[in-house]
C-alpha beads as a LAMMPS data file, in Angstrom:
LAMMPS data file: protein, C-alpha beads

446 atoms
445 bonds

1 atom types
1 bond types

-500.0 500.0 xlo xhi
-500.0 500.0 ylo yhi
-500.0 500.0 zlo zhi

Masses

1 110.0

Atoms # bond

1 1 1 223.343 72.378 -264.970
2 1 1 226.815 71.848 -264.614
3 1 1 228.298 72.397 -260.906
4 1 1 230.985 74.578 -261.489
5 1 1 233.155 74.865 -258.379
6 1 1 233.197 70.530 -259.094
7 1 1 233.840 71.119 -262.285
8 1 1 236.679 72.984 -262.086
9 1 1 238.016 70.795 -259.346
10 1 1 237.686 68.087 -261.913
11 1 1 239.653 70.121 -264.727
12 1 1 242.098 71.748 -262.698
13 1 1 245.223 70.524 -260.855
14 1 1 246.804 72.493 -258.116
15 1 1 249.440 71.848 -255.695
16 1 1 249.526 69.977 -252.804
17 1 1 249.139 71.736 -249.365
18 1 1 252.296 69.017 -247.582
19 1 1 255.004 70.806 -246.376
20 1 1 255.179 71.898 -242.767
21 1 1 257.144 74.430 -241.181
22 1 1 260.380 72.131 -240.675
23 1 1 259.851 71.184 -243.985
24 1 1 259.863 74.796 -245.278
25 1 1 262.797 75.315 -242.853
26 1 1 265.139 72.399 -244.231
27 1 1 264.791 73.647 -247.654
28 1 1 265.632 76.772 -246.588
29 1 1 269.326 75.385 -245.178
30 1 1 269.329 73.047 -248.213
31 1 1 269.429 76.182 -250.180
32 1 1 271.688 78.397 -248.431
33 1 1 273.978 75.192 -248.220
34 1 1 275.707 74.846 -244.596
35 1 1 278.906 75.714 -245.989
36 1 1 278.009 78.930 -247.073
37 1 1 280.590 81.119 -246.004
38 1 1 283.440 78.694 -246.547
39 1 1 284.097 80.057 -250.386
40 1 1 284.201 83.184 -249.882
41 1 1 286.093 82.752 -246.704
42 1 1 289.119 84.316 -248.357
43 1 1 287.508 87.305 -249.791
44 1 1 285.938 88.413 -246.529
45 1 1 289.127 87.706 -244.902
46 1 1 291.247 90.350 -247.250
47 1 1 288.435 92.992 -247.182
48 1 1 287.373 92.981 -243.796
49 1 1 291.138 92.276 -242.295
50 1 1 290.641 89.580 -240.337
51 1 1 286.639 90.925 -239.066
52 1 1 284.644 87.754 -240.841
53 1 1 282.947 86.658 -238.075
54 1 1 281.753 90.332 -237.301
55 1 1 281.202 91.006 -240.948
56 1 1 279.476 87.824 -241.283
57 1 1 277.059 89.158 -238.476
58 1 1 276.650 92.565 -239.698
59 1 1 275.059 90.613 -243.044
60 1 1 272.896 88.742 -240.907
61 1 1 271.091 91.711 -239.231
62 1 1 270.114 93.107 -242.419
63 1 1 268.856 89.823 -243.854
64 1 1 266.750 89.416 -240.806
65 1 1 265.342 92.807 -242.218
66 1 1 264.472 91.640 -244.729
67 1 1 263.967 88.006 -244.176
68 1 1 260.376 89.263 -242.019
69 1 1 259.510 91.443 -245.171
70 1 1 259.558 88.277 -247.119
71 1 1 257.486 86.523 -244.182
72 1 1 255.037 89.831 -244.865
73 1 1 254.483 89.607 -249.039
74 1 1 254.802 85.926 -248.919
75 1 1 251.612 85.755 -246.759
76 1 1 250.062 88.787 -249.129
77 1 1 250.366 86.882 -252.282
78 1 1 250.271 83.313 -250.711
79 1 1 250.218 82.080 -254.300
80 1 1 253.878 80.934 -254.894
81 1 1 256.108 84.174 -255.439
82 1 1 259.731 86.440 -255.631
83 1 1 260.863 89.414 -255.155
84 1 1 259.900 90.873 -258.728
85 1 1 256.646 89.728 -258.275
86 1 1 256.010 91.518 -255.205
87 1 1 257.933 94.695 -256.402
88 1 1 255.374 93.976 -259.656
89 1 1 252.225 94.039 -258.087
90 1 1 253.085 96.460 -254.966
91 1 1 254.693 99.291 -256.732
92 1 1 254.720 98.742 -260.064
93 1 1 255.302 96.554 -263.250
94 1 1 258.043 98.308 -264.287
95 1 1 260.249 98.071 -261.367
96 1 1 258.966 94.387 -260.725
97 1 1 260.753 93.931 -264.368
98 1 1 264.083 95.954 -262.876
99 1 1 264.412 93.601 -260.259
100 1 1 263.764 90.550 -262.035
101 1 1 266.128 91.773 -264.614
102 1 1 268.594 92.386 -262.156
103 1 1 268.381 88.740 -260.385
104 1 1 269.046 87.947 -264.156
105 1 1 272.642 88.734 -263.259
106 1 1 272.221 86.733 -260.511
107 1 1 271.490 83.924 -262.319
108 1 1 274.090 84.042 -265.020
109 1 1 277.093 84.886 -262.448
110 1 1 276.473 82.332 -259.493
111 1 1 277.365 79.383 -262.149
112 1 1 280.447 82.192 -263.087
113 1 1 282.328 82.064 -260.047
114 1 1 281.392 78.478 -259.053
115 1 1 283.419 77.847 -261.974
116 1 1 285.783 80.165 -261.279
117 1 1 286.245 78.146 -257.778
118 1 1 285.593 74.805 -259.110
119 1 1 288.585 75.311 -261.010
120 1 1 290.744 76.490 -258.127
121 1 1 289.517 73.477 -256.231
122 1 1 290.986 71.215 -258.456
123 1 1 293.943 73.280 -258.840
124 1 1 294.537 71.820 -254.915
125 1 1 294.224 68.048 -256.431
126 1 1 296.787 68.678 -259.750
127 1 1 298.273 71.996 -259.387
128 1 1 300.695 71.610 -262.478
129 1 1 297.470 71.358 -264.262
130 1 1 296.931 75.199 -265.654
131 1 1 294.090 77.156 -264.305
132 1 1 292.669 78.536 -267.707
133 1 1 292.183 74.523 -268.292
134 1 1 289.987 73.827 -265.857
135 1 1 287.656 77.345 -266.589
136 1 1 287.273 75.149 -269.945
137 1 1 286.077 71.872 -268.093
138 1 1 283.608 73.075 -266.131
139 1 1 282.321 75.655 -268.526
140 1 1 281.787 73.005 -271.080
141 1 1 280.599 70.376 -268.292
142 1 1 278.180 72.856 -267.221
143 1 1 276.659 73.518 -270.530
144 1 1 277.093 69.875 -271.989
145 1 1 275.117 68.111 -269.259
146 1 1 272.580 71.365 -269.129
147 1 1 272.065 70.551 -272.839
148 1 1 271.177 66.928 -272.326
149 1 1 268.586 68.462 -269.276
150 1 1 270.260 66.986 -266.754
151 1 1 268.966 68.633 -263.429
152 1 1 269.705 68.619 -259.806
153 1 1 266.594 67.181 -257.660
154 1 1 265.325 67.465 -254.613
155 1 1 266.629 64.533 -253.359
156 1 1 269.936 64.682 -254.460
157 1 1 269.626 67.886 -253.608
158 1 1 268.980 67.123 -249.633
159 1 1 271.904 64.529 -250.104
160 1 1 274.377 66.823 -250.790
161 1 1 273.412 69.238 -248.037
162 1 1 272.955 65.947 -245.046
163 1 1 276.946 65.883 -246.761
164 1 1 278.109 68.673 -246.296
165 1 1 277.063 68.796 -242.792
166 1 1 278.648 65.812 -241.937
167 1 1 281.791 67.871 -243.393
168 1 1 280.976 71.040 -240.870
169 1 1 280.802 68.482 -238.056
170 1 1 283.944 66.902 -239.126
171 1 1 285.963 70.556 -238.766
172 1 1 284.129 72.066 -236.085
173 1 1 285.524 68.623 -234.306
174 1 1 289.021 68.842 -236.351
175 1 1 289.853 72.871 -235.335
176 1 1 287.937 72.475 -232.106
177 1 1 290.690 69.240 -231.060
178 1 1 293.693 71.516 -232.801
179 1 1 292.432 74.819 -230.233
180 1 1 292.987 72.289 -227.006
181 1 1 296.792 71.254 -228.271
182 1 1 297.837 74.688 -228.829
183 1 1 299.417 76.070 -225.911
184 1 1 297.968 78.808 -223.114
185 1 1 296.407 81.750 -224.999
186 1 1 295.574 85.531 -223.993
187 1 1 292.527 86.570 -223.642
188 1 1 292.793 88.377 -227.060
189 1 1 293.344 85.751 -229.330
190 1 1 289.934 84.492 -228.715
191 1 1 287.969 87.865 -228.775
192 1 1 290.196 89.289 -231.741
193 1 1 288.240 87.296 -235.198
194 1 1 285.027 90.173 -233.293
195 1 1 287.678 92.899 -232.935
196 1 1 291.458 93.570 -233.610
197 1 1 292.597 96.858 -233.210
198 1 1 295.658 96.379 -234.497
199 1 1 293.481 95.262 -237.988
200 1 1 290.317 97.161 -237.745
201 1 1 289.015 99.628 -240.509
202 1 1 285.864 100.988 -240.358
203 1 1 285.169 101.337 -244.381
204 1 1 287.067 96.977 -244.307
205 1 1 284.801 95.854 -242.423
206 1 1 281.637 97.338 -244.405
207 1 1 283.129 96.077 -247.214
208 1 1 283.801 92.540 -246.027
209 1 1 279.640 92.941 -244.917
210 1 1 278.944 93.842 -248.565
211 1 1 280.579 90.455 -250.057
212 1 1 278.943 88.321 -246.365
213 1 1 275.758 88.686 -248.239
214 1 1 276.525 85.982 -250.005
215 1 1 276.621 83.697 -247.720
216 1 1 273.020 84.059 -247.020
217 1 1 271.534 84.294 -250.367
218 1 1 268.935 81.744 -251.032
219 1 1 266.387 81.932 -247.895
220 1 1 264.106 84.123 -250.213
221 1 1 263.397 81.142 -251.928
222 1 1 260.818 79.676 -249.000
223 1 1 258.967 81.192 -250.489
224 1 1 258.178 80.325 -253.481
225 1 1 257.187 77.075 -252.207
226 1 1 253.982 79.103 -250.154
227 1 1 251.043 76.929 -252.838
228 1 1 252.353 73.906 -251.361
229 1 1 252.821 74.923 -247.757
230 1 1 250.763 73.902 -244.716
231 1 1 249.234 77.707 -242.956
232 1 1 251.045 79.001 -244.951
233 1 1 250.585 82.353 -243.017
234 1 1 252.151 81.507 -240.395
235 1 1 254.763 78.993 -241.575
236 1 1 257.015 80.923 -244.382
237 1 1 257.634 84.022 -242.721
238 1 1 258.654 81.751 -239.550
239 1 1 260.862 79.582 -241.917
240 1 1 262.708 82.419 -243.298
241 1 1 263.389 84.023 -240.029
242 1 1 264.692 81.094 -238.850
243 1 1 266.864 80.137 -241.975
244 1 1 268.832 83.452 -241.591
245 1 1 269.196 83.083 -238.229
246 1 1 270.438 78.935 -238.227
247 1 1 272.308 80.382 -241.387
248 1 1 274.121 82.964 -239.320
249 1 1 275.197 81.344 -236.142
250 1 1 276.869 78.196 -238.491
251 1 1 278.623 80.470 -240.822
252 1 1 279.177 82.443 -237.276
253 1 1 280.440 79.576 -235.698
254 1 1 282.615 78.015 -238.670
255 1 1 284.745 81.285 -240.004
256 1 1 284.740 81.794 -235.848
257 1 1 286.790 78.399 -235.770
258 1 1 288.968 79.191 -238.768
259 1 1 290.317 82.597 -237.730
260 1 1 291.622 80.829 -234.550
261 1 1 293.410 77.725 -236.269
262 1 1 294.512 80.063 -239.145
263 1 1 297.400 82.261 -237.536
264 1 1 296.938 86.207 -237.866
265 1 1 299.074 87.822 -240.519
266 1 1 300.133 84.470 -242.399
267 1 1 299.024 84.615 -246.182
268 1 1 297.101 81.992 -247.811
269 1 1 298.391 79.996 -250.407
270 1 1 294.938 80.640 -252.326
271 1 1 292.662 83.752 -250.949
272 1 1 289.682 81.363 -252.915
273 1 1 290.371 78.571 -251.184
274 1 1 291.178 79.887 -248.051
275 1 1 289.599 77.356 -245.796
276 1 1 290.597 74.302 -247.448
277 1 1 293.853 75.524 -246.209
278 1 1 292.772 75.840 -242.688
279 1 1 290.821 72.609 -242.692
280 1 1 294.426 71.196 -243.403
281 1 1 296.005 72.572 -240.864
282 1 1 293.818 71.860 -238.159
283 1 1 292.807 67.928 -239.342
284 1 1 295.626 67.627 -242.110
285 1 1 295.951 66.417 -245.645
286 1 1 292.899 64.014 -244.818
287 1 1 290.556 66.191 -243.927
288 1 1 292.459 69.310 -246.635
289 1 1 291.441 66.200 -248.998
290 1 1 287.609 65.773 -247.972
291 1 1 286.706 70.022 -247.708
292 1 1 288.310 70.269 -250.458
293 1 1 286.410 67.836 -252.705
294 1 1 282.921 67.791 -250.502
295 1 1 282.979 72.116 -252.162
296 1 1 283.697 71.365 -254.818
297 1 1 281.015 68.782 -255.246
298 1 1 278.752 71.535 -253.926
299 1 1 279.923 74.221 -256.391
300 1 1 279.544 72.009 -259.032
301 1 1 276.135 71.302 -258.238
302 1 1 275.326 74.606 -257.582
303 1 1 276.734 75.715 -260.762
304 1 1 274.812 73.369 -263.200
305 1 1 271.644 73.830 -261.066
306 1 1 272.366 77.802 -261.675
307 1 1 272.763 77.616 -265.231
308 1 1 270.356 75.698 -266.069
309 1 1 268.188 78.361 -263.640
310 1 1 269.345 81.023 -265.894
311 1 1 268.238 79.997 -268.887
312 1 1 264.901 79.542 -268.107
313 1 1 264.320 82.532 -267.092
314 1 1 265.906 83.864 -269.811
315 1 1 263.499 81.463 -271.631
316 1 1 260.000 83.624 -270.201
317 1 1 261.661 87.021 -270.679
318 1 1 262.142 85.917 -274.113
319 1 1 258.330 84.421 -274.323
320 1 1 257.328 87.092 -272.532
321 1 1 258.379 89.655 -275.384
322 1 1 261.291 91.351 -273.072
323 1 1 264.142 89.935 -274.890
324 1 1 263.926 88.882 -278.677
325 1 1 261.918 85.951 -278.760
326 1 1 263.060 84.446 -281.787
327 1 1 266.562 83.152 -280.134
328 1 1 265.528 83.791 -276.621
329 1 1 261.784 82.055 -276.237
330 1 1 263.412 79.193 -278.610
331 1 1 262.462 75.180 -276.894
332 1 1 264.691 72.517 -278.540
333 1 1 262.364 70.206 -279.947
334 1 1 263.766 67.276 -279.232
335 1 1 265.029 67.638 -275.573
336 1 1 263.005 70.442 -274.905
337 1 1 265.196 73.122 -273.405
338 1 1 266.347 76.104 -274.006
339 1 1 269.458 75.038 -276.015
340 1 1 270.187 79.165 -277.149
341 1 1 270.543 80.020 -273.571
342 1 1 272.033 77.025 -272.870
343 1 1 275.114 77.632 -275.524
344 1 1 275.438 81.944 -274.478
345 1 1 275.429 81.632 -270.736
346 1 1 277.597 78.803 -270.767
347 1 1 279.612 81.164 -273.527
348 1 1 279.209 83.687 -270.747
349 1 1 280.261 82.040 -268.231
350 1 1 283.331 80.400 -269.889
351 1 1 284.671 84.576 -270.584
352 1 1 284.063 85.880 -266.902
353 1 1 285.663 83.047 -265.815
354 1 1 289.282 83.864 -267.518
355 1 1 288.178 87.779 -266.754
356 1 1 286.991 87.998 -263.594
357 1 1 287.874 86.971 -260.363
358 1 1 286.010 85.083 -257.787
359 1 1 285.832 88.093 -255.823
360 1 1 283.777 90.593 -258.462
361 1 1 281.733 88.267 -259.194
362 1 1 280.989 87.781 -255.983
363 1 1 280.077 91.833 -255.368
364 1 1 278.430 91.872 -258.303
365 1 1 276.073 89.114 -257.756
366 1 1 275.292 90.874 -254.672
367 1 1 274.562 93.724 -256.485
368 1 1 271.411 92.560 -257.627
369 1 1 270.708 90.571 -254.503
370 1 1 270.736 93.975 -252.224
371 1 1 268.600 95.705 -255.009
372 1 1 265.846 93.058 -255.267
373 1 1 266.225 92.609 -250.954
374 1 1 265.315 96.757 -251.401
375 1 1 262.794 95.922 -253.389
376 1 1 260.663 93.958 -251.196
377 1 1 261.412 96.026 -247.824
378 1 1 259.912 99.505 -249.591
379 1 1 256.979 96.310 -251.508
380 1 1 256.125 95.376 -247.836
381 1 1 255.860 99.530 -246.613
382 1 1 254.026 100.118 -248.996
383 1 1 251.661 97.418 -247.931
384 1 1 251.502 98.720 -244.614
385 1 1 251.251 102.315 -245.365
386 1 1 248.258 101.038 -247.709
387 1 1 246.504 99.345 -245.216
388 1 1 246.347 102.336 -242.759
389 1 1 246.385 100.365 -239.539
390 1 1 248.029 101.078 -236.646
391 1 1 249.225 97.132 -236.274
392 1 1 251.588 96.885 -239.430
393 1 1 253.285 100.553 -237.989
394 1 1 255.809 97.854 -236.456
395 1 1 256.419 95.315 -239.430
396 1 1 257.029 98.932 -241.580
397 1 1 259.798 99.827 -239.474
398 1 1 261.629 96.996 -239.555
399 1 1 260.747 97.084 -243.600
400 1 1 262.782 100.493 -243.563
401 1 1 266.089 99.158 -241.301
402 1 1 265.612 96.436 -243.771
403 1 1 265.427 98.887 -246.793
404 1 1 268.679 101.637 -244.893
405 1 1 270.696 98.312 -244.258
406 1 1 270.856 96.685 -247.360
407 1 1 270.896 100.157 -249.123
408 1 1 274.047 100.555 -247.038
409 1 1 276.036 97.334 -247.383
410 1 1 275.359 98.137 -250.855
411 1 1 276.895 101.209 -251.157
412 1 1 279.944 99.830 -249.831
413 1 1 280.325 96.766 -253.047
414 1 1 283.384 97.158 -255.425
415 1 1 283.322 100.513 -257.429
416 1 1 284.158 97.722 -260.294
417 1 1 281.557 95.808 -259.356
418 1 1 278.143 98.964 -258.788
419 1 1 279.790 100.202 -262.242
420 1 1 279.511 96.764 -264.506
421 1 1 276.406 96.494 -262.063
422 1 1 274.562 99.671 -262.911
423 1 1 275.280 98.674 -266.611
424 1 1 273.524 95.659 -266.495
425 1 1 270.465 97.301 -265.457
426 1 1 270.876 100.206 -267.930
427 1 1 270.604 97.782 -270.568
428 1 1 267.444 96.158 -268.632
429 1 1 266.092 99.315 -268.758
430 1 1 266.405 100.307 -272.245
431 1 1 265.497 96.883 -273.010
432 1 1 262.225 97.362 -270.922
433 1 1 261.494 100.638 -273.018
434 1 1 261.631 99.139 -276.187
435 1 1 259.507 97.145 -275.307
436 1 1 256.562 98.971 -274.027
437 1 1 257.011 101.714 -277.122
438 1 1 256.897 97.983 -279.478
439 1 1 253.360 97.465 -277.370
440 1 1 252.404 100.003 -277.829
441 1 1 253.313 101.176 -281.702
442 1 1 250.149 99.494 -283.466
443 1 1 247.685 102.140 -281.088
444 1 1 249.421 105.067 -282.293
445 1 1 249.341 103.832 -285.946
446 1 1 245.789 103.998 -285.220

Bonds

1 1 1 2
2 1 2 3
3 1 3 4
4 1 4 5
5 1 5 6
6 1 6 7
7 1 7 8
8 1 8 9
9 1 9 10
10 1 10 11
11 1 11 12
12 1 12 13
13 1 13 14
14 1 14 15
15 1 15 16
16 1 16 17
17 1 17 18
18 1 18 19
19 1 19 20
20 1 20 21
21 1 21 22
22 1 22 23
23 1 23 24
24 1 24 25
25 1 25 26
26 1 26 27
27 1 27 28
28 1 28 29
29 1 29 30
30 1 30 31
31 1 31 32
32 1 32 33
33 1 33 34
34 1 34 35
35 1 35 36
36 1 36 37
37 1 37 38
38 1 38 39
39 1 39 40
40 1 40 41
41 1 41 42
42 1 42 43
43 1 43 44
44 1 44 45
45 1 45 46
46 1 46 47
47 1 47 48
48 1 48 49
49 1 49 50
50 1 50 51
51 1 51 52
52 1 52 53
53 1 53 54
54 1 54 55
55 1 55 56
56 1 56 57
57 1 57 58
58 1 58 59
59 1 59 60
60 1 60 61
61 1 61 62
62 1 62 63
63 1 63 64
64 1 64 65
65 1 65 66
66 1 66 67
67 1 67 68
68 1 68 69
69 1 69 70
70 1 70 71
71 1 71 72
72 1 72 73
73 1 73 74
74 1 74 75
75 1 75 76
76 1 76 77
77 1 77 78
78 1 78 79
79 1 79 80
80 1 80 81
81 1 81 82
82 1 82 83
83 1 83 84
84 1 84 85
85 1 85 86
86 1 86 87
87 1 87 88
88 1 88 89
89 1 89 90
90 1 90 91
91 1 91 92
92 1 92 93
93 1 93 94
94 1 94 95
95 1 95 96
96 1 96 97
97 1 97 98
98 1 98 99
99 1 99 100
100 1 100 101
101 1 101 102
102 1 102 103
103 1 103 104
104 1 104 105
105 1 105 106
106 1 106 107
107 1 107 108
108 1 108 109
109 1 109 110
110 1 110 111
111 1 111 112
112 1 112 113
113 1 113 114
114 1 114 115
115 1 115 116
116 1 116 117
117 1 117 118
118 1 118 119
119 1 119 120
120 1 120 121
121 1 121 122
122 1 122 123
123 1 123 124
124 1 124 125
125 1 125 126
126 1 126 127
127 1 127 128
128 1 128 129
129 1 129 130
130 1 130 131
131 1 131 132
132 1 132 133
133 1 133 134
134 1 134 135
135 1 135 136
136 1 136 137
137 1 137 138
138 1 138 139
139 1 139 140
140 1 140 141
141 1 141 142
142 1 142 143
143 1 143 144
144 1 144 145
145 1 145 146
146 1 146 147
147 1 147 148
148 1 148 149
149 1 149 150
150 1 150 151
151 1 151 152
152 1 152 153
153 1 153 154
154 1 154 155
155 1 155 156
156 1 156 157
157 1 157 158
158 1 158 159
159 1 159 160
160 1 160 161
161 1 161 162
162 1 162 163
163 1 163 164
164 1 164 165
165 1 165 166
166 1 166 167
167 1 167 168
168 1 168 169
169 1 169 170
170 1 170 171
171 1 171 172
172 1 172 173
173 1 173 174
174 1 174 175
175 1 175 176
176 1 176 177
177 1 177 178
178 1 178 179
179 1 179 180
180 1 180 181
181 1 181 182
182 1 182 183
183 1 183 184
184 1 184 185
185 1 185 186
186 1 186 187
187 1 187 188
188 1 188 189
189 1 189 190
190 1 190 191
191 1 191 192
192 1 192 193
193 1 193 194
194 1 194 195
195 1 195 196
196 1 196 197
197 1 197 198
198 1 198 199
199 1 199 200
200 1 200 201
201 1 201 202
202 1 202 203
203 1 203 204
204 1 204 205
205 1 205 206
206 1 206 207
207 1 207 208
208 1 208 209
209 1 209 210
210 1 210 211
211 1 211 212
212 1 212 213
213 1 213 214
214 1 214 215
215 1 215 216
216 1 216 217
217 1 217 218
218 1 218 219
219 1 219 220
220 1 220 221
221 1 221 222
222 1 222 223
223 1 223 224
224 1 224 225
225 1 225 226
226 1 226 227
227 1 227 228
228 1 228 229
229 1 229 230
230 1 230 231
231 1 231 232
232 1 232 233
233 1 233 234
234 1 234 235
235 1 235 236
236 1 236 237
237 1 237 238
238 1 238 239
239 1 239 240
240 1 240 241
241 1 241 242
242 1 242 243
243 1 243 244
244 1 244 245
245 1 245 246
246 1 246 247
247 1 247 248
248 1 248 249
249 1 249 250
250 1 250 251
251 1 251 252
252 1 252 253
253 1 253 254
254 1 254 255
255 1 255 256
256 1 256 257
257 1 257 258
258 1 258 259
259 1 259 260
260 1 260 261
261 1 261 262
262 1 262 263
263 1 263 264
264 1 264 265
265 1 265 266
266 1 266 267
267 1 267 268
268 1 268 269
269 1 269 270
270 1 270 271
271 1 271 272
272 1 272 273
273 1 273 274
274 1 274 275
275 1 275 276
276 1 276 277
277 1 277 278
278 1 278 279
279 1 279 280
280 1 280 281
281 1 281 282
282 1 282 283
283 1 283 284
284 1 284 285
285 1 285 286
286 1 286 287
287 1 287 288
288 1 288 289
289 1 289 290
290 1 290 291
291 1 291 292
292 1 292 293
293 1 293 294
294 1 294 295
295 1 295 296
296 1 296 297
297 1 297 298
298 1 298 299
299 1 299 300
300 1 300 301
301 1 301 302
302 1 302 303
303 1 303 304
304 1 304 305
305 1 305 306
306 1 306 307
307 1 307 308
308 1 308 309
309 1 309 310
310 1 310 311
311 1 311 312
312 1 312 313
313 1 313 314
314 1 314 315
315 1 315 316
316 1 316 317
317 1 317 318
318 1 318 319
319 1 319 320
320 1 320 321
321 1 321 322
322 1 322 323
323 1 323 324
324 1 324 325
325 1 325 326
326 1 326 327
327 1 327 328
328 1 328 329
329 1 329 330
330 1 330 331
331 1 331 332
332 1 332 333
333 1 333 334
334 1 334 335
335 1 335 336
336 1 336 337
337 1 337 338
338 1 338 339
339 1 339 340
340 1 340 341
341 1 341 342
342 1 342 343
343 1 343 344
344 1 344 345
345 1 345 346
346 1 346 347
347 1 347 348
348 1 348 349
349 1 349 350
350 1 350 351
351 1 351 352
352 1 352 353
353 1 353 354
354 1 354 355
355 1 355 356
356 1 356 357
357 1 357 358
358 1 358 359
359 1 359 360
360 1 360 361
361 1 361 362
362 1 362 363
363 1 363 364
364 1 364 365
365 1 365 366
366 1 366 367
367 1 367 368
368 1 368 369
369 1 369 370
370 1 370 371
371 1 371 372
372 1 372 373
373 1 373 374
374 1 374 375
375 1 375 376
376 1 376 377
377 1 377 378
378 1 378 379
379 1 379 380
380 1 380 381
381 1 381 382
382 1 382 383
383 1 383 384
384 1 384 385
385 1 385 386
386 1 386 387
387 1 387 388
388 1 388 389
389 1 389 390
390 1 390 391
391 1 391 392
392 1 392 393
393 1 393 394
394 1 394 395
395 1 395 396
396 1 396 397
397 1 397 398
398 1 398 399
399 1 399 400
400 1 400 401
401 1 401 402
402 1 402 403
403 1 403 404
404 1 404 405
405 1 405 406
406 1 406 407
407 1 407 408
408 1 408 409
409 1 409 410
410 1 410 411
411 1 411 412
412 1 412 413
413 1 413 414
414 1 414 415
415 1 415 416
416 1 416 417
417 1 417 418
418 1 418 419
419 1 419 420
420 1 420 421
421 1 421 422
422 1 422 423
423 1 423 424
424 1 424 425
425 1 425 426
426 1 426 427
427 1 427 428
428 1 428 429
429 1 429 430
430 1 430 431
431 1 431 432
432 1 432 433
433 1 433 434
434 1 434 435
435 1 435 436
436 1 436 437
437 1 437 438
438 1 438 439
439 1 439 440
440 1 440 441
441 1 441 442
442 1 442 443
443 1 443 444
444 1 444 445
445 1 445 446
């Protein structure tokens, strides 16, 4: 008689649990990127009326609460996972599907805003070439390379993160050196990045905070490594929380020095690439070129990877029947890639980059992300409530605080972003209802 355990061990291939806590933490920082606040700095500065540091710190509070919820859910569902799995299993499959649908919007919008930013950065090198030409160029690059199955490996991502870390160090050194050589300044000069009574606006700060969330997007990706982590019940939650803390501290230093270097009230040559111009003021033309090139390459890599990721997500939804399978569920026989989806997303990104602003794209991306974060927080509360144990009350309170802060930030997104995001969510609901009816039609006919 055969041994089932032996047969299972011989017939099944499982992931190796080799990732330690520091590996997980590094992975989270790589996903978020050390330069995360630099591309979005100008938009936050404009909306928060100069209070970028405060907006970054306010967003950190919401992300910390939410990271605790992600850690708890990863401990409960240790076989990989993400927001739509946690919400679907703990609350309801329909809510899980809606969460996944909103995440699909994030996946599509990420390459879109990367195309916008890359086009603006390229114009810093070649201002005589129109913006629209670069949009077509980068949209074509993303699409054509992904049609050939080009993927960004983990090793390349780690190398990119290390290079961006060096860029951050160069910027910090140049900014400190610049500030040291300034004439003596009053004490208020160093506190205005946190609070400037002449420009402070509560509504402006909240609007800036809703955009600053973009600086933290990616920390939840650590939860997908649960199957490969050593002692995941302990290491995954710690890594998620500390990745948020590390990002918040590093981002605060970057934007604080940036605000001190750039004089208050002086307009940026281009709001979308504002931090590049700050680097040029602090370190001269050479640092301007280095930072501009580094952020361009970072957005290029991120955009290509997210373009292919979006195509794969649509493929999964097509094969699951949530979207028309004939189009979205098709795989090209030669390259083994979802060719239809890659082309469709390429067209969407091209049109979107010509119609959307970077700010609108970023706010719409945060629309979906914040909805997913709220879902995870509610799922964490439901998990504690079902357990009926007093030991879960403190985590439940933290998750409730995470839900409320994310909801508060979400309500301060721009009205156009909320309208478009809600329209996307409604389309997802309609598709889900149609799919459910199709599933139950055979039963009804019997």
